[in-house]
C-alpha positions in Angstrom: -0.2 -0.1 -0.3 1.1 3.4 -0.5 -0.4 7.0 0.8 1.5 10.7 0.0 0.8 12.5 2.5 1.1 16.1 1.9 2.9 17.2 4.7 6.7 17.1 6.7 8.3 13.3 6.9 8.8 14.1 10.7 4.8 15.2 11.2 3.5 12.2 9.3 6.2 9.2 11.5 5.0 11.0 14.8 1.1 10.7 13.7 1.9 7.0 13.4 3.1 5.8 14.9 2.4 8.4 18.9 -0.5 5.7 20.5 -2.7 8.9 21.2 -2.6 9.5 17.5 -2.9 5.6 16.2 -5.9 5.1 18.4 -7.5 8.6 16.6 -7.0 6.7 13.1 -6.6 3.1 13.3 -9.4 0.9 11.8 -12.8 2.0 9.8 -15.0 5.0 10.5 -17.2 4.5 13.2 -15.4 2.3 14.5 -12.9 3.1 18.2 -10.3 2.1 19.7 -10.2 0.2 23.2 -6.7 -0.2 23.3 -3.5 1.1 22.1 0.0 0.5 23.2 2.8 0.2 21.2 6.9 0.2 22.6 8.4 1.9 19.6 11.7 0.0 20.0 13.4 -2.9 18.1 11.7 -5.7 20.4 9.2 -3.8 21.8 5.8 -4.8 21.4 2.5 -3.4 19.7 -1.0 -3.7 20.8 -4.6 -2.9 19.4 -7.9 -3.5 20.2 -10.8 -2.6 18.5 -14.9 -2.3 18.6 -16.9 -2.9 15.3 -20.1 -3.4 14.8 -19.3 -7.2 15.3 -17.3 -7.0 18.4 -14.0 -6.1 19.4 -10.9 -7.9 17.5 -7.4 -7.7 18.2 -3.6 -7.0 16.7 0.0 -6.8 18.1 3.1 -7.8 16.9 7.1 -7.1 17.9 8.4 -4.0 16.6 11.8 -5.8 14.5 13.6 -2.2 13.4 12.6 1.4 13.8 14.7 4.0 11.9 13.0 7.2 12.7 12.1 9.1 11.4 11.9 6.7 8.1 11.4 3.4 8.2 9.5 0.6 11.3 9.2 -2.9 10.7 7.0 -5.4 12.9 5.2 -8.1 13.3 1.7 -8.4 12.9 -1.0 -11.4 13.8 -4.1 -10.3 14.3 -5.4 -12.0 17.6 -7.9 -15.2 16.2 -5.0 -16.7 13.8 -2.0 -16.4 16.2 -0.2 -18.9 13.7 -0.6 -16.3 10.3 1.9 -13.6 11.7 3.0 -11.1 8.6 5.9 -9.5 8.8 5.2 -5.3 8.0 7.9 -3.5 6.0 6.9 0.2 6.2 9.5 3.0 3.9 8.2 7.1 4.7 11.0 9.0 2.3 10.1 13.0 1.3 9.3 14.2 -1.5 9.2 17.7 -2.3 8.0 18.3 1.3 5.5 15.5 1.3 5.6 12.5 2.7 5.0 9.1 0.4 4.1 5.7 3.2 5.1 2.8 1.4 3.2 -0.1 3.4 4.6 -3.7 2.4 3.4 -6.8 4.5 4.7 -10.4 3.9 3.1 -13.7 4.5 3.8 -17.2 5.2 2.1 -18.8 3.1 -0.2 -17.9 -0.6 -3.1 -19.1 2.2 -2.0 -16.8 4.3 -2.1 -14.6 1.7 -5.7 -14.8 0.8 -7.2 -15.3 3.7 -6.0 -11.8 4.9 -7.0 -10.3 1.7 -9.7 -11.9 1.5 -11.0 -10.1 5.0 -10.6 -6.7 3.3 -7.7 -5.9 4.7 -6.6 -3.4 1.9 -10.6 -1.4 1.8 -10.2 -1.4 5.7 -6.6 0.0 5.2 -7.5 2.5 2.8 -9.9 4.1 5.0 -7.8 4.2 7.8 -5.0 6.2 5.8 -7.3 8.0 5.1 -8.2 8.6 9.0 -4.8 9.1 8.7 -4.4 12.0 6.4 -6.9 14.2 7.9 -5.0 13.9 11.4 -2.0 14.9 9.8 -4.2 17.5 8.2 -5.4 18.5 11.7 -2.0 18.7 13.2 -0.5 20.8 11.1 -3.2 23.9 11.4 -2.7 23.0 15.2 
């Protein structure tokens, strides 16, 4: 997934990684963040619990690499499927005063990848990044 934000990289990185901010943009509109924990360092844990129309859901993982404000690599596990760990690599690059966020997820098998795609994850991620964009605009104005 790639998204360009009309904001400096440091601001996008902060909005994307600060738990107080992450809880505001992660998940589709109408979903509620119940818990957000982020130990943003190699070996640090993260966990997100949200509530949507079908009830509570949770994701968690461990940071493998943190190179602020340009790169973060972490594992991601959707709690109902603890054996389906993915590795997510996120790179933020500056482009003429804007920031390009490129997120790549690697899955343990094609079957797991196809299962994740079948959940509508790409659409949900796009909505979350829309919300992140709104937050970045708000932070720039304040």
